[in-house]
C-alpha positions as CSV (number, residue, x, y, z in Angstrom):
1,M,255.1,120.4,205.7
2,T,258.0,122.2,204.0
3,N,258.8,121.2,200.5
4,T,262.3,122.7,200.7
5,P,264.8,120.3,199.1
6,R,267.3,118.6,201.4
7,F,271.0,118.6,200.8
8,T,274.3,119.4,202.5
9,V,278.0,119.8,201.9
10,P,279.8,117.3,204.1
11,H,283.0,119.3,204.3
12,I,282.9,123.0,205.3
13,S,286.1,125.1,205.2
14,R,287.7,126.7,208.2
15,R,287.1,130.1,206.6
16,F,283.4,129.4,206.3
17,L,283.4,128.2,209.9
18,L,284.9,131.5,211.0
19,Q,282.5,133.5,208.9
20,S,279.6,131.6,210.5
21,S,280.8,131.9,214.0
22,A,277.6,133.5,215.1
23,I,275.7,130.4,214.1
24,A,278.1,128.1,215.9
25,L,278.0,130.2,219.0
26,G,274.2,130.0,218.9
27,A,274.4,126.3,218.8
28,A,277.0,126.3,221.6
29,A,274.6,128.2,223.8
30,L,272.0,125.5,223.6
31,P,273.3,122.7,225.9
32,G,273.9,125.0,228.9
33,D,274.6,123.7,232.4
34,L,274.1,120.1,233.3
35,F,271.5,121.1,235.9
36,A,269.0,124.0,235.5
37,Q,266.9,124.9,238.5
38,G,267.7,121.5,240.1
39,K,266.8,119.5,237.0
40,M,268.9,117.4,234.7
41,V,269.2,119.2,231.3
42,V,268.7,117.3,228.0
43,S,269.2,119.5,225.0
44,H,267.9,118.4,221.6
45,S,267.9,119.8,218.1
46,N,265.8,118.7,215.2
47,W,264.1,119.8,211.9
48,R,261.2,117.4,211.8
49,S,259.2,119.3,214.4
50,T,259.2,122.3,212.0
51,E,257.4,120.1,209.5
52,L,255.1,118.3,212.0
53,P,254.7,120.9,214.8
54,E,251.5,119.6,216.3
55,I,252.7,116.1,216.6
56,F,256.1,116.9,218.1
57,S,254.9,119.6,220.5
58,K,252.7,116.9,222.0
59,V,255.7,114.4,222.1
60,F,257.8,117.0,223.9
61,D,255.1,118.0,226.3
62,D,254.3,114.4,227.1
63,Y,257.9,113.7,227.8
64,R,258.2,116.6,230.1
65,K,255.2,115.5,232.1
66,A,256.5,112.0,232.4
67,N,260.0,113.2,233.4
68,P,259.5,116.2,235.7
69,N,263.2,115.9,236.8
70,V,264.4,116.6,233.3
71,D,264.7,120.1,231.8
72,L,264.2,119.3,228.1
73,Q,265.5,122.1,225.9
74,I,264.4,122.0,222.3
75,E,265.9,123.8,219.3
76,E,263.8,123.6,216.1
77,I,265.3,124.6,212.7
78,G,264.3,124.1,209.1
79,F,266.1,121.3,207.3
80,I,268.7,123.1,205.2
81,E,269.7,125.5,208.0
82,Y,269.7,122.6,210.4
83,I,272.1,120.5,208.4
84,K,274.5,123.4,208.1
85,K,274.2,124.3,211.8
86,M,274.9,120.8,213.0
87,E,278.0,120.6,210.9
88,L,279.2,123.9,212.4
89,S,278.3,122.8,215.9
90,G,280.2,119.6,215.4
91,Q,283.3,121.4,214.3
92,A,282.9,123.8,217.3
93,G,282.4,120.9,219.8
94,A,279.0,122.3,220.6
95,L,276.4,119.7,219.5
96,P,273.3,119.3,221.7
97,D,272.9,116.2,223.8
98,T,270.7,114.5,221.3
99,L,270.0,115.4,217.6
100,E,268.1,114.4,214.6
101,L,270.5,113.0,212.0
102,W,270.1,112.6,208.2
103,V,272.0,109.5,207.4
104,P,273.1,110.1,203.8
105,T,275.3,113.0,204.5
106,Q,275.8,113.0,208.3
107,L,276.3,109.5,209.7
108,A,279.7,108.6,208.3
109,R,281.2,112.0,208.8
110,F,279.9,112.5,212.3
111,V,281.2,109.1,213.4
112,E,284.6,109.6,211.8
113,E,284.9,113.0,213.4
114,G,283.9,111.5,216.8
115,W,280.9,113.8,217.2
116,I,278.3,111.2,218.1
117,A,278.4,108.3,220.5
118,P,278.0,104.6,219.8
119,L,274.8,103.2,221.3
120,D,275.9,99.5,221.6
121,E,276.4,99.5,225.4
122,L,273.0,101.1,225.9
123,I,271.4,98.7,223.6
124,D,273.0,95.7,225.3
125,A,272.0,96.9,228.7
126,D,268.3,97.2,227.6
127,K,268.5,93.8,225.9
128,A,269.9,92.2,229.1
129,A,266.8,93.8,230.9
130,G,264.5,92.1,228.4
131,S,264.0,94.9,225.8
132,D,265.3,94.2,222.3
133,I,265.4,97.8,221.0
134,L,266.7,97.1,217.5
135,G,264.4,94.1,217.0
136,A,261.5,96.5,216.7
137,Y,262.7,98.1,213.4
138,E,262.4,97.1,209.8
139,P,265.6,95.5,208.3
140,W,265.9,98.3,205.8
141,A,266.2,100.9,208.5
142,D,269.6,102.5,209.0
143,T,271.2,102.2,212.4
144,G,274.9,102.1,212.2
145,Y,278.3,102.5,210.6
146,K,281.3,100.1,210.4
147,G,279.8,97.5,212.7
148,S,278.5,99.8,215.5
149,T,275.1,101.3,216.2
150,Y,274.9,105.1,216.3
151,V,271.3,106.0,215.6
152,L,267.7,104.9,216.3
153,P,265.7,105.1,213.1
154,S,262.4,106.9,212.8
155,L,261.6,107.5,209.1
156,G,262.7,106.3,205.7
157,L,261.3,106.9,202.2
158,T,260.4,105.1,199.0
159,N,258.7,106.1,195.7
160,V,255.1,106.2,194.5
161,L,253.6,107.4,191.2
162,L,251.0,110.2,191.3
163,W,248.5,110.3,188.5
164,N,245.6,112.5,187.5
165,R,242.6,110.2,187.2
166,T,240.5,113.0,185.7
167,A,243.0,113.6,182.9
168,F,243.3,109.8,182.3
169,K,239.5,109.6,181.9
170,E,239.4,112.5,179.5
171,A,242.2,111.0,177.4
172,G,240.3,107.7,177.2
173,L,242.9,105.8,179.2
174,P,242.2,103.0,181.7
175,D,241.3,104.0,185.3
176,R,244.6,102.8,186.6
177,A,248.3,103.8,186.6
178,P,250.6,102.5,183.9
179,E,251.9,99.1,184.8
180,T,255.1,99.1,182.7
181,I,257.6,101.8,181.7
182,D,256.6,101.4,178.1
183,E,253.0,101.9,179.0
184,M,254.0,105.0,181.1
185,L,255.5,106.5,177.9
186,E,252.4,105.5,175.9
187,F,250.1,107.1,178.4
188,A,252.3,110.2,178.7
189,M,252.1,110.7,174.9
190,K,248.3,110.4,174.9
191,L,248.0,112.8,177.9
192,N,250.6,115.3,176.4
193,K,249.0,118.6,175.3
194,P,251.7,121.2,175.8
195,P,251.8,123.8,177.2
196,E,248.5,123.2,179.0
197,M,249.4,119.7,180.2
198,Y,252.5,117.5,180.0
199,G,252.3,113.7,180.3
200,L,255.1,113.2,182.8
201,G,256.9,115.3,185.3
202,L,260.5,114.6,186.3
203,D,262.9,116.5,188.6
204,G,266.0,117.0,186.5
205,N,267.5,119.9,188.4
206,G,266.9,119.7,192.2
207,P,269.1,118.1,194.8
208,E,266.4,115.4,195.2
209,L,266.4,114.4,191.6
210,W,267.2,110.7,192.4
211,L,263.7,110.4,193.8
212,A,262.5,111.0,190.3
213,L,265.1,109.1,188.3
214,A,266.8,106.3,190.4
215,W,264.0,103.8,190.1
216,M,264.3,103.7,186.3
217,F,267.9,102.5,186.6
218,Y,266.9,99.7,189.0
219,A,263.9,98.7,186.8
220,N,266.4,98.4,184.0
221,E,268.4,95.8,186.0
222,T,271.2,98.1,186.8
223,R,272.6,100.2,189.6
224,I,274.0,103.7,189.9
225,G,276.9,104.3,192.2
226,R,279.8,102.2,193.6
227,V,278.6,98.6,194.2
228,G,281.1,95.9,195.0
229,G,283.9,98.3,194.5
230,D,282.9,99.1,190.9
231,F,281.0,102.1,189.5
232,Q,277.8,101.3,187.7
233,I,276.7,104.7,186.4
234,N,278.8,104.3,183.2
235,K,277.9,100.6,182.5
236,P,275.8,99.8,179.4
237,K,272.4,99.4,181.1
238,A,272.9,102.6,183.2
239,V,273.9,104.6,180.1
240,E,270.8,103.1,178.3
241,T,268.7,104.4,181.2
242,V,270.2,107.9,180.9
243,Q,269.5,107.9,177.2
244,F,265.9,106.9,177.9
245,I,265.4,109.8,180.3
246,V,266.9,112.2,177.8
247,D,264.6,110.8,175.1
248,L,261.6,111.5,177.3
249,V,262.6,115.1,177.2
250,N,264.0,115.7,173.7
251,K,262.6,113.0,171.5
252,H,259.1,112.5,173.0
253,G,258.6,115.9,174.5
254,V,256.5,114.6,177.4
255,V,258.6,116.2,180.2
256,P,258.5,119.9,180.8
257,S,261.5,122.1,181.6
258,F,263.6,119.1,182.8
259,T,266.9,121.0,183.3
260,T,265.2,123.8,185.3
261,T,262.6,122.0,187.3
262,D,262.7,120.6,190.8
263,F,260.2,118.9,193.0
264,E,258.7,122.1,194.4
265,K,257.8,123.2,190.9
266,L,256.6,119.8,189.9
267,R,254.3,119.3,192.9
268,S,252.7,122.7,192.1
269,S,252.4,121.7,188.5
270,F,250.7,118.4,189.3
271,A,248.3,120.0,191.8
272,S,247.3,122.6,189.2
273,G,246.7,120.0,186.5
274,R,249.7,120.9,184.3
275,V,251.5,117.5,184.8
276,A,249.5,114.3,184.5
277,M,252.0,111.8,186.1
278,M,254.9,112.2,188.5
279,P,257.1,109.8,190.5
280,D,257.9,111.2,193.9
281,W,258.5,110.1,197.5
282,N,255.8,108.3,199.5
283,G,255.0,111.3,201.8
284,V,253.9,113.5,198.9
285,P,250.2,112.8,199.1
286,A,249.9,115.0,202.1
287,V,251.7,117.8,200.3
288,I,249.4,117.5,197.3
289,D,246.3,117.5,199.5
290,G,247.6,120.8,201.0
291,L,247.8,122.3,197.5
292,K,244.1,121.5,197.0
293,P,243.9,120.1,193.5
294,T,240.4,120.4,191.8
295,F,240.5,117.1,190.1
296,E,240.6,113.4,191.1
297,W,244.0,111.9,191.6
298,A,245.6,108.8,193.0
299,I,248.9,107.1,193.9
300,S,250.2,103.7,192.8
301,P,253.4,101.7,192.8
302,L,255.9,102.6,190.1
303,P,255.7,101.0,186.6
304,K,257.9,97.9,185.9
305,G,260.7,97.9,183.4
306,K,262.7,94.7,182.8
307,T,262.0,94.2,186.5
308,T,260.6,96.3,189.4
309,G,262.6,99.1,190.9
310,A,262.4,101.8,193.5
311,M,264.5,103.9,195.8
312,L,264.3,102.7,199.5
313,M,266.2,105.0,201.9
314,G,266.4,103.9,205.5
315,G,267.7,107.0,207.2
316,D,265.6,110.0,206.3
317,S,265.1,110.7,210.0
318,T,267.2,109.1,212.8
319,Y,268.3,110.1,216.3
320,A,271.8,110.2,217.8
321,I,273.5,111.1,221.0
322,S,276.4,113.6,221.1
323,A,279.7,112.2,222.2
324,K,279.9,115.1,224.6
325,A,276.4,114.5,226.2
326,K,276.9,114.7,229.9
327,D,274.2,112.1,230.8
328,K,274.0,109.6,228.0
329,K,271.5,107.5,229.9
330,A,269.0,110.4,230.0
331,A,269.7,111.1,226.4
332,W,269.1,107.5,225.5
333,E,265.7,107.4,227.2
334,F,264.7,110.5,225.2
335,I,265.7,109.2,221.8
336,K,263.9,106.0,222.5
337,V,260.7,108.1,222.8
338,L,261.5,109.9,219.6
339,A,261.9,106.7,217.6
340,G,259.3,104.8,219.7
341,H,255.9,103.3,218.9
342,D,253.8,106.2,220.1
343,T,255.6,108.8,218.2
344,Q,255.7,106.9,215.0
345,Q,252.1,106.0,215.3
346,A,251.2,109.6,215.8
347,I,253.1,110.5,212.6
348,A,251.6,107.8,210.5
349,D,248.1,108.7,211.6
350,K,248.5,112.1,210.0
351,W,251.3,111.8,207.4
352,P,252.0,108.9,205.0
353,F,255.7,108.8,206.0
354,L,257.7,105.5,205.8
355,I,257.9,104.7,209.5
356,T,260.5,102.2,210.6
357,R,258.8,100.1,213.3
358,K,257.4,96.7,212.4
359,E,254.4,96.8,214.6
360,I,253.2,100.1,213.0
361,W,253.3,98.4,209.6
362,N,251.1,95.6,211.0
363,E,248.6,98.3,212.0
364,V,248.9,99.8,208.5
365,E,248.0,96.4,206.9
366,N,245.0,96.1,209.2
367,G,243.9,99.5,208.1
368,T,243.9,101.0,211.6
369,V,246.4,103.9,210.9
370,G,245.0,107.2,209.6
371,T,247.0,107.1,206.4
372,S,246.8,103.4,205.8
373,D,245.6,103.7,202.2
374,S,248.6,105.7,201.1
375,L,251.0,103.7,203.3
376,K,249.9,100.4,201.8
377,V,251.1,101.6,198.4
378,A,254.4,102.6,199.9
379,L,254.6,99.3,201.7
380,E,253.9,97.3,198.5
381,Q,256.6,99.4,196.7
382,S,259.2,98.9,199.4
383,R,258.8,95.2,199.4
384,R,259.2,94.7,195.7
385,P,262.5,93.4,194.4
386,N,265.3,95.8,193.4
387,A,264.5,98.6,196.0
388,Y,267.8,100.2,196.8
389,D,269.2,103.2,198.7
390,T,270.7,105.3,196.0
391,Y,272.6,107.4,198.6
392,R,274.4,104.3,199.9
393,E,276.0,103.9,196.4
394,M,277.2,107.5,196.2
395,P,280.2,109.3,197.7
396,P,279.5,110.8,201.2
397,Q,280.0,114.2,199.7
398,L,276.4,113.9,198.4
399,L,275.8,117.5,197.3
400,Q,278.9,117.5,195.1
401,A,278.1,114.0,193.7
402,V,274.6,115.1,192.7
403,D,275.9,118.3,191.2
404,I,278.4,116.3,189.1
405,F,275.7,114.0,187.8
406,R,273.3,116.9,187.1
407,T,275.8,118.9,185.2
408,E,276.8,116.0,183.0
409,L,273.2,115.0,182.4
410,H,272.2,118.5,181.4
411,D,275.0,118.4,178.8
412,V,273.5,115.3,177.3
413,V,270.1,117.0,177.2
414,A,271.7,119.9,175.4
415,N,273.4,117.5,172.9
416,Q,276.8,118.6,174.0
417,Q,278.0,115.1,174.7
418,T,276.7,111.5,174.5
419,A,275.2,109.6,177.4
420,Q,278.3,107.4,177.5
421,E,280.7,110.3,177.5
422,A,278.8,112.0,180.3
423,M,278.5,109.0,182.6
424,D,282.2,108.2,182.1
425,R,282.9,111.7,183.4
426,V,280.5,111.2,186.3
427,A,282.3,107.9,187.3
428,D,285.7,109.6,187.1
429,Q,284.6,112.6,189.3
430,W,282.8,110.4,191.8
431,A,286.1,108.3,192.1
432,D,287.9,111.5,193.0
433,L,285.4,112.2,195.8
434,Y,285.8,108.8,197.2
435,Q,289.6,109.3,197.1
436,Q,289.2,112.6,199.0
437,W,287.2,110.8,201.6
438,D,289.7,107.9,201.9
439,D,292.6,110.4,202.2
440,S,290.8,112.1,205.2
441,Y,289.3,109.1,207.0
442,G,290.7,105.9,205.5
443,E,288.8,103.5,203.2
444,L,285.1,104.1,203.4
445,G,283.9,100.5,202.7
446,D,280.2,100.1,203.4
447,R,278.4,103.5,203.9
448,Y,276.5,102.3,206.8
449,T,275.0,99.1,208.3
450,R,271.5,97.9,208.8
């Protein structure tokens, strides 16, 4: 699995589009003719198969065997390049028939631009035939935008806490993860032996920093972005949370290199024994296993603050149909396979990803899925109160919004402004991003529907 951070810029300039014409033309070449050697062509682009090649190569091969009349053409691209290319392909009118879609930055924009097709008629036709497609998915899974369904969900994500059991034992700590945020700080201070080991690792610089930080806001009975039409990031409890994070770095000294560290560095640091605890996404146990740590470690639900809290994102991997797909019925049958039971079961057997189908979670609870032990922790976390999708609360221009928060947060760490001053600036700049969106597409309203 690649550990490359995921992010995108929703709006790309015409100048950049022209400079990147070679990429766009490459995408345009994929769909080809409707028929190839007498077969119906279905073109598909995704990134997930670059992370899970053995699983998806079998999914694609099995589909071809079951559908000999279909010429399935697959384009596989790493995540960051994929996000950029799909944006360019959309602008060029050259999206493939079906595509993997990352909801936080792509769904609203692709719908507003008319690049992907609504799935409601296809869903209704299946339902009339006795198949309730959407009924199979968890209620937190993202499927639509402004009242219509545009994607079938495959994977989401939530948080877990990784902790070094060997280091805990050597420090005389209980053989369990901290149960409260206060206890997390207490344990971190006892584990802290810089520079050999730091008590806690937090991503303060990467595009995925909310995976490390958002849960502390929710556990402090507050939110982050625009909720009910009002920004929360500069409200008292949110500012209090920002100050707590900064104190972990400056006052307590238990977090290493906060303003220059991302998850890729942190995962390596944890696996090498230089960080004793780390909040991360639920799929990370497979990443840590691949780094081959030489000590005993475990995962647990996140510590509680005033309440529980976690990030719960329902659209880390979904599947859509291009508005220009020539045979939407054939495209529909294919994305049902990609988001179907057998594919999700194959993934969950090997990787502890937050799959979206209810029946797979029943199998997880029964212990019959290969990664059941890890997924049970993620399942417990996702079902606790105050699990929210941080990206839903933020402007659709996600990369810019994260950059704004990161810049202002770093200034607080550097004692160049107070937490309140910084979060007021964040709220003002996020408001500008929302206004830019509204000027282009009309009022955003809810980011997407579930």
